[in-house]
Backbone as CSV, one residue per row, in Angstrom:
resi,resn,N_x,N_y,N_z,CA_x,CA_y,CA_z,C_x,C_y,C_z
1,MET,0.826,-1.194,0.000,0.000,0.000,0.000,0.866,1.252,0.000
2,LYS,1.957,1.259,0.800,2.843,2.419,0.870,3.478,2.692,-0.492
3,LYS,3.885,1.615,-1.177,4.487,1.768,-2.497,3.475,2.356,-3.470
4,PHE,2.233,1.909,-3.416,1.176,2.438,-4.282,0.979,3.925,-4.031
5,LEU,0.931,4.333,-2.766,0.733,5.752,-2.441,1.910,6.591,-2.923
6,TRP,3.128,6.065,-2.795,4.303,6.783,-3.266,4.251,6.957,-4.784
7,ILE,3.894,5.901,-5.507,3.783,5.993,-6.970,2.688,6.973,-7.353
8,LEU,1.549,6.929,-6.666,0.464,7.863,-6.939,0.921,9.301,-6.701
9,ALA,1.658,9.541,-5.635,2.154,10.889,-5.328,3.080,11.381,-6.433
10,ILE,3.936,10.485,-6.951,4.846,10.862,-8.036,4.056,11.239,-9.282
11,VAL,3.083,10.424,-9.642,2.273,10.685,-10.828,1.547,12.029,-10.705
12,VAL,0.942,12.274,-9.556,0.229,13.533,-9.339,1.199,14.712,-9.389
13,ALA,2.353,14.576,-8.742,3.335,15.663,-8.721,3.847,15.983,-10.120
14,VAL,4.176,14.945,-10.882,4.688,15.163,-12.231,3.614,15.772,-13.114
15,ALA,2.408,15.241,-13.058,1.319,15.766,-13.887,1.008,17.209,-13.532
16,GLY,0.923,17.505,-12.257,0.598,18.866,-11.833,1.783,19.792,-11.869
17,GLY,2.918,19.351,-11.336,4.084,20.213,-11.227,4.688,20.592,-12.560
18,LEU,4.925,19.642,-13.420,5.539,19.954,-14.691,4.557,20.619,-15.638
19,GLY,3.331,20.183,-15.623,2.342,20.762,-16.520,2.052,22.213,-16.201
20,GLN,2.093,22.581,-14.943,1.744,23.938,-14.567,2.942,24.859,-14.471
21,SER,4.096,24.362,-14.068,5.223,25.259,-13.842,6.166,25.336,-15.032
22,GLY,6.142,24.308,-15.896,7.065,24.279,-17.010,8.489,23.952,-16.577
23,GLY,8.700,23.627,-15.304,10.037,23.361,-14.779,10.264,21.883,-14.585
24,THR,11.323,21.591,-13.859,11.614,20.209,-13.516,11.220,19.977,-12.074
25,LEU,11.073,18.766,-11.709,10.585,18.429,-10.377,11.620,17.611,-9.639
26,ALA,11.931,18.012,-8.408,12.801,17.225,-7.545,11.923,16.513,-6.533
27,LEU,12.105,15.227,-6.382,11.266,14.457,-5.470,11.929,14.351,-4.108
28,PHE,11.122,14.322,-3.052,11.617,14.277,-1.679,10.924,13.137,-0.968
29,ASP,11.700,12.209,-0.405,11.094,11.056,0.262,11.285,11.113,1.769
30,GLY,11.558,12.304,2.297,11.756,12.454,3.726,13.216,12.328,4.134
31,GLY,14.049,11.717,3.287,15.452,11.595,3.629,16.351,11.881,2.441
32,ALA,15.802,12.342,1.361,16.564,12.533,0.136,16.795,14.002,-0.173
33,ALA,17.192,14.780,0.804,17.441,16.201,0.594,18.443,16.473,-0.523
34,PRO,19.458,15.613,-0.741,20.390,15.906,-1.824,19.722,16.026,-3.184
35,ALA,18.603,15.329,-3.433,17.907,15.467,-4.709,17.439,16.903,-4.892
36,ALA,16.903,17.517,-3.843,16.483,18.912,-3.918,17.698,19.808,-4.074
37,SER,18.754,19.528,-3.306,19.975,20.320,-3.428,20.511,20.238,-4.842
38,ASP,20.497,19.046,-5.424,20.979,18.874,-6.789,20.142,19.691,-7.759
39,ALA,18.813,19.648,-7.617,17.931,20.395,-8.515,18.151,21.896,-8.366
40,ILE,18.287,22.352,-7.126,18.507,23.780,-6.898,19.906,24.174,-7.348
41,ASP,20.909,23.341,-7.069,22.276,23.632,-7.532,22.308,23.768,-9.058
42,LYS,21.634,22.859,-9.739,21.590,22.899,-11.214,20.874,24.153,-11.685
43,ALA,19.730,24.462,-11.086,18.977,25.664,-11.478,19.815,26.916,-11.229
44,TYR,20.563,26.932,-10.125,21.419,28.088,-9.830,22.517,28.218,-10.890
45,ARG,23.211,27.117,-11.159,24.303,27.142,-12.152,23.804,27.585,-13.524
46,GLU,22.602,27.118,-13.894,22.058,27.414,-15.222,21.155,28.640,-15.234
47,GLN,21.084,29.335,-14.107,20.276,30.555,-13.959,18.827,30.329,-14.401
48,GLN,18.252,29.210,-13.931,16.869,28.853,-14.255,15.925,29.333,-13.168
49,SER,14.734,29.677,-13.570,13.681,30.052,-12.638,12.420,29.274,-12.969
50,GLY,11.482,29.265,-12.024,10.217,28.571,-12.251,10.323,27.067,-12.080
51,VAL,11.312,26.614,-11.304,11.544,25.183,-11.113,10.860,24.740,-9.818
52,GLN,9.933,23.799,-9.918,9.259,23.254,-8.737,10.230,22.345,-7.997
53,VAL,10.451,22.623,-6.699,11.425,21.859,-5.916,10.829,21.459,-4.575
54,THR,11.320,20.352,-4.056,10.929,19.850,-2.743,12.184,19.340,-2.056
55,GLY,12.334,19.657,-0.786,13.508,19.214,-0.056,13.487,19.741,1.361
56,ASP,14.666,19.864,1.952,14.749,20.447,3.286,16.093,21.109,3.484
57,GLY,16.179,21.902,4.550,17.403,22.594,4.887,17.339,23.069,6.323
58,VAL,18.442,23.627,6.773,18.564,24.130,8.135,18.542,25.655,8.089
59,VAL,17.744,26.256,8.960,17.642,27.715,9.005,18.994,28.280,9.446
60,SER,19.604,29.097,8.575,20.883,29.712,8.910,20.726,31.182,9.293
61,ALA,19.582,31.795,8.945,19.330,33.187,9.325,17.837,33.466,9.273
62,MET,17.400,34.235,10.245,16.016,34.730,10.277,16.055,36.176,9.790
63,LEU,15.177,36.515,8.870,15.110,37.869,8.328,13.796,38.518,8.739
64,SER,13.730,39.825,8.616,12.479,40.518,8.905,11.461,40.193,7.817
65,ASP,10.188,40.321,8.167,9.127,40.095,7.186,9.206,41.140,6.082
66,ASP,8.831,40.726,4.890,8.649,41.653,3.774,7.186,42.064,3.826
67,ASN,6.916,43.324,4.099,5.538,43.816,4.234,5.094,44.666,3.060
68,GLN,5.865,44.657,1.979,5.488,45.388,0.769,4.592,44.490,-0.077
69,GLY,3.355,44.907,-0.306,2.413,44.069,-1.045,1.984,42.904,-0.172
70,SER,1.953,41.703,-0.731,1.646,40.515,0.065,2.756,40.320,1.086
71,ARG,2.380,40.027,2.314,3.367,39.869,3.382,4.034,38.492,3.302
72,HIS,5.356,38.473,3.500,6.120,37.228,3.444,7.035,37.093,4.649
73,GLN,6.994,35.918,5.274,7.977,35.550,6.288,9.225,35.119,5.521
74,ARG,10.381,35.614,5.938,11.606,35.339,5.186,12.682,34.746,6.094
75,PHE,13.364,33.733,5.559,14.495,33.131,6.258,15.398,32.457,5.239
76,ILE,16.630,32.210,5.650,17.622,31.565,4.791,17.780,30.109,5.226
77,LEU,17.723,29.206,4.252,17.973,27.785,4.511,19.311,27.388,3.901
78,ARG,20.066,26.594,4.643,21.277,25.980,4.106,20.922,24.548,3.729
79,LEU,21.128,24.216,2.455,20.806,22.883,1.942,21.954,21.921,2.213
80,ALA,21.713,20.638,1.980,22.728,19.609,2.199,23.986,19.869,1.378
81,SER,23.834,20.502,0.221,24.967,20.805,-0.646,25.821,21.942,-0.106
82,GLY,25.284,22.691,0.868,25.984,23.861,1.382,25.439,25.160,0.809
83,GLN,24.717,25.068,-0.291,24.112,26.268,-0.896,23.029,26.814,0.030
84,THR,22.852,28.117,0.001,21.771,28.737,0.757,20.728,29.289,-0.200
85,VAL,19.476,29.270,0.263,18.375,29.871,-0.496,17.511,30.675,0.470
86,LEU,16.947,31.746,-0.064,15.981,32.528,0.683,14.622,31.864,0.531
87,VAL,13.904,31.684,1.617,12.521,31.214,1.557,11.640,32.424,1.821
88,ALA,10.702,32.673,0.913,9.744,33.771,1.052,8.353,33.134,1.131
89,HIS,7.833,33.034,2.349,6.593,32.313,2.645,5.453,33.321,2.822
90,ASN,4.468,33.273,1.928,3.364,34.241,1.926,2.470,34.023,3.149
91,ILE,2.529,34.956,4.092,1.747,34.827,5.327,0.387,35.523,5.223
92,ASP,0.046,36.009,4.038,-1.330,36.437,3.791,-2.177,35.246,3.335
93,LEU,-1.500,34.203,2.803,-2.203,33.019,2.306,-1.974,31.772,3.148
94,ALA,-0.946,31.765,3.966,-0.609,30.588,4.781,-0.172,31.058,6.164
95,PRO,-0.297,30.195,7.167,0.112,30.587,8.519,1.622,30.818,8.620
96,ARG,1.976,31.741,9.459,3.369,32.008,9.808,3.889,30.851,10.673
97,ILE,5.178,30.551,10.566,5.811,29.579,11.457,6.357,30.379,12.643
98,ASP,5.543,30.549,13.660,5.923,31.381,14.806,7.099,30.823,15.587
99,ALA,7.206,29.510,15.690,8.244,28.889,16.522,9.570,28.725,15.793
100,LEU,9.695,29.228,14.572,10.895,29.019,13.772,12.107,29.742,14.372
101,ARG,13.223,29.015,14.455,14.456,29.560,15.022,15.659,29.124,14.174
102,LYS,16.729,29.883,14.268,17.984,29.520,13.613,18.397,28.135,14.104
103,GLY,18.821,27.267,13.170,19.221,25.900,13.504,18.122,24.877,13.303
104,ASP,16.875,25.320,13.136,15.751,24.404,12.900,15.795,23.846,11.486
105,THR,15.269,22.649,11.321,15.125,22.052,9.996,13.731,22.356,9.463
106,VAL,13.681,22.747,8.191,12.419,23.039,7.520,12.397,22.280,6.200
107,ALA,11.336,21.517,5.983,11.104,20.889,4.680,10.250,21.858,3.860
108,PHE,10.416,21.810,2.552,9.706,22.758,1.701,9.259,22.130,0.390
109,ASN,8.222,22.704,-0.170,7.770,22.430,-1.525,7.375,23.782,-2.088
110,GLY,8.038,24.203,-3.137,7.757,25.512,-3.714,8.429,25.672,-5.060
111,VAL,8.520,26.909,-5.490,9.108,27.228,-6.789,10.417,27.971,-6.566
112,TYR,11.469,27.489,-7.232,12.781,28.123,-7.149,12.892,29.196,-8.220
113,GLU,13.390,30.369,-7.806,13.682,31.478,-8.721,15.143,31.842,-8.544
114,TRP,15.867,31.954,-9.652,17.288,32.243,-9.617,17.552,33.689,-9.233
115,ASN,18.597,33.912,-8.449,19.254,35.206,-8.318,20.712,34.938,-7.983
116,ASP,21.545,35.967,-8.069,22.985,35.757,-7.894,23.404,35.485,-6.458
117,LYS,22.455,35.514,-5.515,22.771,35.237,-4.113,22.401,33.815,-3.698
118,GLY,21.949,32.988,-4.616,21.597,31.605,-4.303,20.178,31.243,-4.683
119,GLY,19.326,32.246,-4.825,17.961,32.001,-5.275,16.940,32.119,-4.162
120,VAL,15.695,32.025,-4.573,14.549,32.155,-3.681,13.611,30.980,-3.916
121,VAL,13.052,30.440,-2.829,11.968,29.467,-2.930,10.714,30.182,-2.443
122,HIS,9.704,30.234,-3.303,8.421,30.853,-2.945,7.301,29.931,-3.393
123,TRP,6.079,30.389,-3.384,4.897,29.542,-3.636,4.883,28.368,-2.650
124,THR,5.184,28.652,-1.401,5.179,27.640,-0.339,3.827,27.649,0.370
125,HIS,2.778,27.776,-0.410,1.415,27.890,0.119,0.443,27.364,-0.924
126,HIS,-0.823,27.276,-0.546,-1.857,26.864,-1.500,-2.119,28.005,-2.484
127,ASP,-2.741,27.689,-3.598,-3.149,28.698,-4.567,-4.663,28.844,-4.476
128,PRO,-5.158,29.978,-3.976,-6.609,30.160,-3.838,-7.358,29.999,-5.161
129,ALA,-6.682,30.290,-6.275,-7.327,30.164,-7.585,-7.242,28.740,-8.132
130,GLY,-6.434,27.886,-7.503,-6.322,26.491,-7.935,-5.610,26.299,-9.254
131,ARG,-4.784,27.246,-9.669,-4.103,27.137,-10.958,-2.626,26.768,-10.836
132,HIS,-2.122,26.741,-9.614,-0.697,26.506,-9.403,-0.504,25.312,-8.476
133,THR,0.564,24.578,-8.666,0.888,23.469,-7.770,0.973,24.001,-6.341
134,PRO,0.195,23.431,-5.422,0.261,23.924,-4.040,1.613,23.620,-3.410
135,GLY,2.113,24.582,-2.664,3.363,24.400,-1.955,3.104,24.300,-0.466
136,TRP,4.161,24.088,0.301,4.042,23.969,1.750,5.416,24.080,2.399
137,LEU,5.376,24.329,3.704,6.549,24.228,4.563,6.195,23.267,5.681
138,ARG,7.174,22.486,6.170,6.967,21.611,7.329,8.023,21.934,8.375
139,HIS,7.539,22.099,9.593,8.424,22.432,10.709,7.801,21.893,11.987
140,GLY,8.588,21.211,12.777,8.098,20.716,14.063,6.873,19.831,13.967
141,GLY,6.776,19.043,12.901,5.654,18.121,12.737,4.387,18.769,12.206
142,GLN,4.426,20.048,11.866,3.241,20.749,11.357,3.496,21.223,9.933
143,THR,2.466,21.162,9.093,2.557,21.644,7.716,1.877,23.004,7.627
144,TYR,2.556,23.919,6.959,2.051,25.284,6.768,1.842,25.464,5.266
145,GLN,0.538,25.678,4.913,0.242,25.815,3.488,-0.903,26.758,3.257
């Protein structure tokens, strides 16, 4: 049954993620963070944006919220590869992670956008219009979407 659910999740992710984002998809099985690091490392090297990614990292810095337009909780994650990415989590559409601290592990599903500082992962929330692959963050056993 577990294998069936995993295969179903892959099929749904590929059908939804690639069809809607036009990017590539990195799969995360709870312990395969290097796959996400590899996808993000490749996107960074090739200056690609719009890549749907899933993985995890350790919070290396907490930043102030971005309150211009839609409000975003912001923090830096260090991936298994050593690369860092900014996470911009829309707190107008998803709950804030109030208990988040430097050194915590956060799993993510979102869209990677290239910049010369390592890139940004956003769309870590549901899409109210239902047109985009829903994203999420996981921290302390809770999912924020």
